[in-house]
C-alpha positions, 0 to 999 in steps of 0.5 A, a space after each residue: 500500500 502506498 503512503 497516504 495522509 488525510 485529515 478532517 480539520 473541521 466540525 460538521 453539523 447535519 440535520 433538518 433545522 440545524 441552521 439555527 446552530 449558526 449562533 452557537 458556532 459564532 460563539 465558538 469562533 468568539 468573533 463579534 462581526 460577521 459578513 454573510 456572503 451569499 447570492 441574490 436569490 437567497 437574499 430575496 428568499 429571506 434565508 440570509 436574513 434568517 441567518 442574520 437573525 440567528 447571529 444577532 441573537 448571539 450578539 453578533 453584528 452582521 453585514 450581507 454581501 449578496 452580489 454573487 453570480 454563477 461562475 463567480 469572477 475575480 471582480 466579484 472577489 474584489 468587491 466582496 473583499 472590499 465589502 468585508 474590509 469596509 464592514 469591519 467584519 472579523 469572520 465570514 458566513 458562507 451561505 449558498 451553493 458552490 459560487 458563494 462558498 468559493 467567493 467566501 474562501 477567496 475573500 478569506 484569503 485576500 482579506 487576510 493577506 492582501 493582493 488579488 486572488 490570482 496571486 494565490 492561483 495553484 497549489 499551497 500558495 496560501 501562507 497560513 490560516 485565513 479569516 474564520 468561516 462558517 459554511 452553510 451549503 444550500 445545494 447538494 453538489 459542490 461539497 465546497 463546505 469541506 473542500 480545499 479548493 476555490 474556483 474563480 473565473 478570470 474573464 481576462 483570460 476566459 479561464 477558471 483558476 483554482 486556488 488549492 490549500 487546506 487552509 481554505 477548509 471552513 472551520 465549521 459547516 452546517 448541513 440543513 436539509 431544509 435548505 435544499 428542499 426548494 431547489 428547482 429540478 434543474 439545479 437539483 439535477 446539475 448539482 446532484 450529478 456534480 456530486 456524483 462525479 466528485 465521488 466517481 472521479 475521486 474513487 478511480 483517481 490515481 491518488 485514491 487511498 483507502 480513506 478516500 475510497 471509503 468516502 467515495 463509496 459511501 457518497 456514491 451509495 447515498 447519491 445513487 439511491 436518491 438522485 432520481 427521487 430528489 430531482 423528482 421531488 425536492 421535498 423528499 426529506 430522506 432523499 434530500 438528506 442523502 444528497 447533502 451528506 453524499 455531497 459532503 463525503 464526496 467533497 472530503 474524498 476529492 480534497 485528498 484524492 483530486 478528480 480527473 479529466 471530467 473536471 479538467 475539461 468542464 472548467 473551460 466549458 464553463 469559462 468560455 460558454 457560461 455553462 453551469 458547472 454540473 451540467 458541463 460535468 454531466 455531459 462530459 462524464 459518459 465520454 470520459 468513463 468510456 475513455 478511462 475504461 482501459 484503466 479500470 481495475 474492477 471499480 466500474 462494476 461497483 460504480 454501476 451497482 451504486 447507480 443501478 436498481 438491478 445489480 450486475 456481477 463480474 461474469 456478466 458486467 462489461 465497462 460499456 454497461 456503465 457508460 450506457 447507465 450514466 447516459 440513462 441517468 443523465 436522460 432521466 434527470 434532464 442533463 443534455 446529451 452533448 456539448 453542442 446542445 449547450 452552445 459549445 462551438 467546435 472552433 474553441 476546442 483547441 483553446 479549451 484543451 490547452 486550458 484543460 491541460 493546465 489542471 492538476 486533475 489531468 495528472 490524477 486521471 487513471 488513464 494518461 492524457 495528452 492534449 491530442 487526447 483531450 481535443 479528441 474527447 471534446 470532439 466526441 462529447 460534441 
C-alpha cells in the first residue's frame, strides 16, 4: 500500500433545522462581526436574513454581501473583499451553493493577506490560516463546505483558476436539509450529478487511498439511491438528506484524492460558454468513463451497482454497461446529451484543451492524457 495522509480539520453539523446552530458556532469562533456572503436569490428568499437573525441573537453584528453570480469572477472577489474590509467584519458566513462558498474562501484569503486572488492561483500558495468561516451549503453538489479548493473565473483570460490549500477548509459547516428542499429540478439535477462525479472521479483517481475510497463509496451509495427521487421531488426529506451528506463525503474524498479529466475539461466549458458547472460535468462524464475504461481495475462494476436498481456481477458486467447507465441517468434527470446542445462551438476546442491541460486533475486521471487526447474527447462529447 502506498503512503497516504488525510485529515478532517473541521466540525460538521447535519440535520433538518440545524441552521439555527449558526449562533452557537459564532460563539465558538468568539468573533463579534460577521459578513454573510451569499447570492441574490437567497437574499430575496429571506434565508440570509434568517441567518442574520440567528447571529444577532448571539450578539453578533452582521453585514450581507449578496452580489454573487454563477461562475463567480475575480471582480466579484474584489468587491466582496472590499465589502468585508469596509464592514469591519472579523469572520465570514458562507451561505449558498458552490459560487458563494468559493467567493467566501477567496475573500478569506485576500482579506487576510492582501493582493488579488490570482496571486494565490495553484497549489499551497496560501501562507497560513485565513479569516474564520462558517459554511452553510444550500445545494447538494459542490461539497465546497469541506473542500480545499476555490474556483474563480478570470474573464481576462476566459479561464477558471483554482486556488488549492487546506487552509481554505471552513472551520465549521452546517448541513440543513431544509435548505435544499426548494431547489428547482434543474439545479437539483446539475448539482446532484456534480456530486456524483466528485465521488466517481475521486474513487478511480490515481491518488485514491483507502480513506478516500471509503468516502467515495459511501457518497456514491447515498447519491445513487436518491438522485432520481430528489430531482423528482425536492421535498423528499430522506432523499434530500442523502444528497447533502453524499455531497459532503464526496467533497472530503476529492480534497485528498483530486478528480480527473471530467473536471479538467468542464472548467473551460464553463469559462468560455457560461455553462453551469454540473451540467458541463454531466455531459462530459459518459465520454470520459468510456475513455478511462482501459484503466479500470474492477471499480466500474461497483460504480454501476451504486447507480443501478438491478445489480450486475463480474461474469456478466462489461465497462460499456456503465457508460450506457450514466447516459440513462443523465436522460432521466434532464442533463443534455452533448456539448453542442449547450452552445459549445467546435472552433474553441483547441483553446479549451490547452486550458484543460493546465489542471492538476489531468495528472490524477487513471488513464494518461495528452492534449491530442483531450481535443479528441471534446470532439466526441460534441
